[in-house]
C-alpha positions in Angstrom: 107.0 119.8 223.3 109.5 117.8 221.9 108.2 114.0 220.2 110.5 111.4 221.2 109.0 108.2 219.8 109.7 107.0 216.6 108.0 103.7 215.1 110.3 102.0 212.5 108.2 99.1 210.2 110.4 96.5 208.2 112.9 93.8 207.8 116.3 94.5 207.0 120.0 96.1 208.0 118.7 99.4 207.1 115.8 99.4 209.8 117.8 97.5 212.2 120.8 100.3 211.9 118.5 102.7 212.2 117.0 101.7 215.6 120.4 101.4 216.9 121.4 104.8 215.4 118.5 106.0 216.9 118.6 104.5 220.6 121.8 105.9 220.5 120.2 109.1 220.6 118.2 108.9 223.2 114.6 107.9 221.5 112.0 105.7 222.2 111.7 103.0 219.2 108.5 101.1 218.2 109.6 98.6 215.4 107.7 96.1 214.0 107.3 94.1 210.5 104.2 93.4 208.3 105.0 90.2 209.1 104.7 90.3 212.6 101.9 92.2 212.5 100.0 90.0 210.2 101.2 86.8 212.6 99.0 88.2 215.4 95.8 88.6 213.4 93.4 86.2 211.9 92.9 88.3 208.9 94.6 88.7 205.6 93.5 92.0 205.1 96.6 94.6 205.5 94.6 97.4 206.0 93.1 95.5 209.2 96.0 94.5 210.5 97.8 97.6 210.8 94.8 99.0 212.1 94.3 96.5 215.4 98.6 97.7 215.2 97.9 101.5 215.4 95.1 101.4 217.5 97.4 100.4 220.4 99.8 102.8 219.7 99.7 106.8 220.6 100.2 108.3 217.8 100.4 111.8 218.8 103.9 111.4 220.5 105.5 109.9 217.1 107.5 111.7 216.0 108.5 109.8 212.8 107.4 107.1 210.7 110.1 105.1 208.7 109.1 102.9 206.7 112.2 100.4 206.3 111.5 96.9 204.4 114.2 95.4 201.9 110.8 94.9 199.5 110.0 97.9 197.6 106.3 96.1 197.5 106.2 96.0 200.9 107.0 99.6 201.3 104.8 100.5 199.1 102.0 99.5 200.5 103.2 101.1 203.6 103.5 104.6 202.1 99.9 104.7 200.7 98.2 103.2 203.7 100.1 105.7 205.7 99.7 108.6 203.7 95.7 108.1 202.9 94.7 107.2 206.6 97.3 109.2 208.3 97.9 111.9 206.3 99.5 114.3 209.6 101.8 111.8 210.1 105.5 112.3 209.0 106.6 109.4 207.2 110.4 108.8 205.8 110.7 105.6 203.5 112.8 103.4 201.3 111.8 102.8 197.9 114.5 101.6 195.6 112.4 102.5 192.2 112.3 105.7 191.7 110.1 106.1 189.0 107.3 105.9 191.4 108.3 108.5 193.8 107.0 111.5 192.1 103.5 110.5 192.3 103.3 109.7 195.9 104.7 112.7 197.2 102.6 114.6 194.8 100.9 117.2 196.9 102.3 115.0 200.3 104.6 117.7 202.6 104.6 114.9 205.5 105.7 112.3 202.9 109.7 111.6 201.9 111.1 109.4 199.9 114.8 108.3 199.5 116.1 105.8 197.7 119.1 104.2 200.0 121.3 102.3 197.2 121.1 105.9 195.0 122.5 107.6 198.8 125.5 105.1 199.2 127.0 104.7 195.8 129.1 107.5 195.2 130.7 106.9 198.4 131.7 103.1 197.4 132.9 105.7 193.8 135.1 108.2 196.0 136.6 105.5 197.8 138.9 105.4 194.1 140.3 108.8 195.1 141.1 107.2 198.4 144.7 106.4 199.3 145.2 104.2 203.0 148.3 105.2 204.4 149.2 101.7 205.1 147.7 100.5 201.8 150.2 99.4 199.1 149.7 101.8 195.9 147.0 99.5 193.5 149.7 100.8 190.3 152.7 99.5 192.1 154.3 96.3 190.5 152.3 93.0 190.8 154.1 91.0 193.5 155.7 87.6 193.0 153.2 85.8 194.6 150.4 86.9 191.6 149.1 83.7 190.1 150.5 83.4 186.4 148.2 82.5 184.2 149.5 80.1 182.0 148.8 80.2 178.1 148.3 76.9 176.4 148.4 76.4 172.6 144.8 75.5 170.9 143.7 72.8 169.2 144.1 74.8 165.8 147.8 76.2 166.7 149.1 72.7 167.3 147.4 71.5 164.3 149.3 74.5 162.2 152.7 73.5 164.3 152.8 70.1 163.0 151.1 70.9 159.4 154.3 73.5 159.2 157.0 71.0 160.2 155.3 68.1 158.0 155.7 70.4 154.8 158.9 71.5 155.6 160.0 67.9 156.2 158.7 67.6 153.3 160.3 70.0 151.3 163.6 68.9 152.5 163.1 65.1 151.3 162.7 65.9 147.9 165.1 68.3 148.0 167.7 65.7 148.6 166.4 62.3 147.7 164.6 64.0 144.1 167.4 66.3 143.7 164.9 68.8 143.1 166.1 72.4 143.9 165.2 74.5 147.2 162.6 76.3 145.1 161.4 73.3 143.2 160.6 71.5 145.8 158.8 74.1 147.6 157.0 74.6 144.9 156.1 70.8 144.1 155.0 69.9 147.9 152.6 73.4 147.8 150.9 72.2 144.9 150.6 68.9 145.7 149.3 69.9 149.8 146.4 72.6 148.2 145.6 69.5 146.1 146.2 71.6 142.6 148.2 69.1 140.7 149.5 71.2 138.1 151.8 68.0 136.7 154.5 69.6 135.5 156.6 68.3 138.4 155.4 64.5 139.2 156.4 61.1 140.5 155.8 59.2 137.3 159.1 58.1 137.0 160.4 58.0 140.5 161.1 55.3 142.5 158.7 53.2 145.0 160.2 55.7 148.2 159.2 59.2 147.1 155.8 57.5 145.3 155.1 56.7 149.1 156.1 59.9 150.6 153.8 61.8 148.1 150.9 59.9 149.1 151.8 60.2 153.0 152.2 64.0 151.9 148.6 64.0 150.0 146.5 62.0 153.2 148.2 64.6 155.8 147.7 67.6 154.0 144.2 67.1 153.3 143.3 66.0 157.0 145.4 68.5 158.7 143.7 71.2 156.1 140.6 70.0 156.6 141.1 70.0 160.5 142.3 73.7 160.5 139.5 74.7 158.5 136.7 73.0 161.0 138.7 73.7 164.0 139.0 77.6 163.0 136.0 78.0 161.7 134.7 75.8 165.0 136.5 78.6 167.2 135.0 81.8 165.1 131.7 80.4 166.0 132.6 79.4 170.3 133.7 83.4 170.0 131.0 84.8 168.4 128.2 82.5 170.8 130.4 84.0 173.6 130.5 87.6 172.9 126.6 87.1 172.6 126.4 85.8 175.5 128.4 88.7 177.5 131.8 86.7 177.7 134.6 87.7 176.0 138.5 88.3 177.2 139.3 92.0 177.4 142.7 94.2 177.3 141.8 97.1 179.0 144.5 98.8 181.6 143.2 101.4 184.2 139.5 100.6 184.4 137.2 99.6 187.4 136.1 96.3 187.8 132.0 95.9 189.6 130.5 92.5 190.1 127.2 92.6 191.2 124.4 94.4 189.0 121.9 94.8 191.5 120.1 97.6 193.2 123.7 99.2 194.4 125.9 98.3 192.0 123.0 99.9 189.5 124.1 103.7 191.1 127.5 102.9 190.6 128.1 101.6 187.8 126.2 105.1 186.3 128.4 107.3 188.7 131.3 105.9 187.4 130.2 106.3 184.0 129.6 109.9 184.4 133.3 110.2 185.7 134.3 109.0 182.5 135.9 105.2 184.1 136.1 102.4 181.7 133.8 99.8 183.4 133.7 96.4 183.0 130.4 94.7 185.0 130.3 91.1 185.8 126.6 90.0 186.7 126.1 86.5 186.6 122.8 86.7 185.9 122.5 86.9 182.2 118.5 88.1 182.0 119.2 91.4 183.8 117.0 93.8 183.0 119.8 96.3 183.5 122.4 94.5 181.0 121.2 95.8 177.4 120.9 99.7 179.0 124.2 99.6 180.5 126.4 98.2 177.1 124.0 101.3 175.4 125.6 103.5 178.2 129.0 102.6 177.3 129.8 100.2 179.6 131.4 96.9 179.0 129.2 94.0 180.8 130.6 90.1 181.6 128.3 87.4 182.3 129.8 84.6 184.6 130.5 83.9 188.0 133.2 86.8 189.4 134.4 83.7 192.0 136.6 82.4 188.9 139.5 83.2 187.9 139.1 82.2 184.4 136.3 85.4 184.8 139.4 87.4 186.5 141.4 86.6 184.0 139.1 87.6 181.0 138.8 91.1 182.7 142.4 91.8 183.1 142.3 92.1 186.6 145.8 92.4 186.6 145.6 96.3 185.0 142.7 97.2 186.5 142.7 100.4 188.8 140.2 98.7 191.1 137.5 96.2 191.5 134.1 97.0 193.5 131.9 94.6 194.5 128.6 94.7 196.1 126.9 91.2 196.0 124.2 91.5 198.6 126.1 88.9 200.4 129.0 89.4 203.2 130.8 86.0 202.0 130.3 86.6 198.2 131.8 89.9 198.2 135.0 88.5 200.4 135.6 85.7 198.2 135.7 87.7 194.7 138.0 89.9 196.6 140.5 87.4 197.4 140.5 85.7 194.6 140.7 88.9 192.8 144.2 89.4 194.8 145.4 86.0 194.1 145.6 87.6 190.0 146.8 91.3 191.5 148.5 91.4 195.0 148.0 95.3 195.0 144.3 95.4 193.1 142.3 98.0 195.2 139.3 96.2 196.7 136.2 98.3 197.4 134.1 95.8 199.2 130.3 96.0 200.5 130.0 94.6 204.1 126.7 94.8 205.7 128.6 93.6 209.1 130.7 96.9 211.1 132.6 94.3 213.3 133.1 91.9 209.8 134.3 94.8 208.5 136.9 95.9 210.9 138.4 92.2 211.2 138.6 92.2 207.5 140.7 95.7 207.7 143.1 94.2 210.6 143.9 90.8 209.6 143.0 90.4 205.4 144.6 94.3 204.8 141.2 95.0 202.7 140.6 98.9 203.6 137.9 99.5 201.9 134.5 97.9 203.3 131.7 99.6 202.7 128.2 99.3 204.4 125.5 100.8 202.1 123.1 100.9 204.8 125.8 102.6 207.2 126.2 105.2 204.3 122.4 105.9 204.4 121.2 106.0 208.1 122.9 109.1 208.6 120.9 110.7 205.8 117.3 109.1 207.1 118.2 110.5 210.6 118.8 113.4 209.2 115.2 113.6 208.0 114.1 113.7 211.5 116.1 116.2 213.4 114.7 118.6 209.9 111.6 118.2 210.8 111.9 118.2 215.0 113.8 121.6 214.1 111.0 122.9 212.0 108.3 122.5 214.5 
């Protein structure tokens, strides 16, 4: 007789999506969470609370136990509990930490552990090669409505411009007022400004106007050279610090920008690098454990807030092949995508959107066609485990 009851333990988007999926396929669902089970008992022991909860369930009717909490630590506790207490039950669990999966699955044919992020990542990367008919090609000419980033002169450049004009003015003055040849006037101004002062040309016999002009030349040259030198050193040091902190301006073309180095972002970047794509990863948390790893793998890492126009400008979004935003927040992904579009109207946006209905509205009203839910991709695979086990029986 086919077992038709499924037990789901866990809170999170995948748990609720799979529950809905199973209900459509006429399965009877028992769904609870660790917090809910513990709240109904006075015991602080998870084992005791689970024993109490499962005592009221006919376990012989259970076709599958799904352990789908968003937190790995909760799923790990549940996995250990079931394989040690009910080894005969078929269990499919979600776990993002793949390092411990082999240890848990050893000699346990009834346990299957899947990583939703690894399952979903290829689908996000595949969107690079998918072109929606109504979508403007992302390599097309940039729209006139794009935000134009104005070039501003730095303080060093302003001082250099001022100092150059001042020296030219001084050369002209001594040429016409002191009747020096152009080459002699140029020579005199340069050695004076540089504080060399060979003395072969001097203003000892000149009138007071020339002497005052000479004093002004010395004072302004000294101040200008000192300021240019100081500002140049300051700029170089700031750039080195910015680079050390993961912030620099890129001139890449046809590259892929990935926002968010979470569970899903990790596997997306790995997949992109495997396909030899040029990748710039934007991560706000400079203490992320994966930053150094991906730098060694060949990805560029920019530490900053992807919502800021300056950050999008620094990673050269106007020349990017695509932008993939997979932060665990729909509104942040949408904000990042719209801000990127404000600089490059035709950039290909691939966004993680949990809510299917919201994703549909985004496609219809904002013309962002590549919106995916990692849970929606993974739930097919988790459901397939149930069908596979039933088929074997």
